[in-house]
C-alpha positions in Angstrom: 0.0 0.0 0.0 2.9 2.4 -0.5 3.1 5.3 -0.5 0.0 5.6 1.7 1.1 2.8 4.1 4.8 2.1 4.4 6.6 -1.1 5.4 6.4 -1.7 9.2 3.9 1.2 9.6 1.3 0.5 12.2 -2.4 0.6 11.2 -5.7 0.0 13.1 -8.6 -1.9 11.6 -12.1 -1.1 12.6 -13.7 -4.5 12.5 -17.2 -3.1 13.1 -17.0 -0.4 10.4 -19.1 -2.5 7.9 -21.4 -4.2 10.4 -24.0 -1.4 9.8 -22.8 0.0 6.5 -20.9 -0.9 3.3 -17.5 -0.1 2.1 -17.2 3.3 0.2 -15.1 4.2 -2.7 -11.6 5.2 -1.5 -11.8 3.2 1.9 -8.7 1.3 2.6 -9.8 -2.1 3.7 -8.2 -5.1 5.4 -9.3 -8.4 3.8 -8.5 -12.1 3.2 -7.5 -12.3 -0.4 -9.6 -14.8 -2.5 -6.4 -16.3 -4.0 -4.5 -17.1 -0.7 -5.4 -18.5 2.7 -4.3 -17.4 6.1 -3.2 -13.9 5.0 -4.5 -10.3 5.6 -3.9 -7.7 2.9 -4.7 -4.1 2.5 -6.2 -2.3 -0.6 -8.3 0.6 -1.6 -11.9 0.3 -2.8 -12.2 1.8 -6.3 -15.5 0.4 -7.6 -18.7 -0.6 -6.0 -21.1 -3.5 -6.7 -22.8 -3.2 -10.1 -20.4 -0.6 -11.4 -18.4 -1.2 -14.8 -14.6 -1.0 -14.5 -12.7 -0.6 -17.7 -9.0 -0.1 -18.7 -8.5 2.6 -20.9 -5.0 3.3 -22.4 -3.0 4.5 -19.4 -5.9 4.6 -16.9 -8.9 3.2 -15.3 -12.5 4.2 -15.9 -15.6 3.6 -13.8 -18.9 3.6 -15.6 -17.1 4.9 -18.7 -15.7 8.0 -16.8 -12.1 8.4 -16.1 -11.2 7.6 -12.4 -10.7 10.9 -10.7 -8.9 10.8 -7.3 -10.4 12.9 -4.5 -8.3 15.9 -3.3 -7.0 14.2 -0.2 -5.3 11.4 -2.3 -2.5 13.2 -4.0 0.5 10.7 -4.2 -1.1 7.8 -6.2 -1.3 6.9 -9.8 -3.5 3.9 -10.8 -2.4 2.2 -13.9 -4.3 0.0 -16.3 -3.4 -3.5 -17.4 -1.6 -2.1 -20.5 1.2 -0.9 -18.3 4.5 -2.7 -19.4 4.9 -4.6 -16.0 1.5 -6.3 -16.7 1.8 -7.2 -20.3 3.4 -10.6 -19.5 0.6 -11.7 -17.2 -2.1 -13.9 -18.8 -4.5 -14.1 -15.8 -5.8 -10.6 -16.0 -9.5 -9.9 -15.9 -11.4 -9.0 -18.9 -12.2 -5.4 -19.5 -14.9 -4.0 -19.0 -15.8 -5.9 -15.8 -19.1 -5.3 -14.1 -18.4 -5.7 -10.3 -20.7 -8.6 -9.0 -23.3 -8.0 -6.4 -21.8 -8.0 -2.8 -18.2 -7.6 -4.3 -15.8 -4.6 -4.6 -13.0 -3.7 -6.9 -9.9 -3.1 -4.9 -6.4 -1.9 -5.8 -3.2 -1.5 -4.1 -1.9 2.1 -4.0 1.4 1.0 -5.6 -0.6 0.0 -8.7 2.6 -0.8 -10.7 3.4 -3.6 -8.3 0.2 -4.8 -6.8 -1.7 -8.1 -7.1 -5.3 -7.0 -6.8 -8.7 -7.1 -8.5 -7.1 -6.4 -11.8 -6.1 -10.1 -11.6 -8.6 -11.9 -9.6 -11.8 -9.7 -10.1 -14.3 -8.5 -7.4 -13.4 -9.0 -3.7 -16.5 -10.6 -2.0 -17.9 -8.5 1.0 -17.5 -11.6 3.1 -13.7 -11.3 2.7 -13.5 -7.7 4.0 -12.6 -7.7 7.5 -12.8 -3.9 8.3 -11.8 -0.4 7.5 -8.1 0.5 7.9 -6.7 3.7 9.4 -3.1 4.4 9.4 -1.5 5.9 12.6 
């Protein structure tokens, strides 16, 4: 999650955050990845259930609109799957992807080096443990 959360940086997880509500776009969440067991990862929610995620040249679009970062997120650039690092990967998702019901599209903030929803699709809500807050 660099540069947002650095190596060894302590974070807190609010495990009750989604007991009464749902994750929102831009939340950083702690989750159990669908592709590995006995691990907890962190990523940022980019797209919500039912939204269409597509990969335009050099960027990401939600419902056909370029992804625009909020003002408080200034040090992150999300790259699409046409980024040179990813061209060798064959297990990428198809674009566009409609995020399934009760799933979220999550990306790591170091998107040039992050194994995330671009490779395994929507993250089920049942895998999300809570909302992360860095100290």
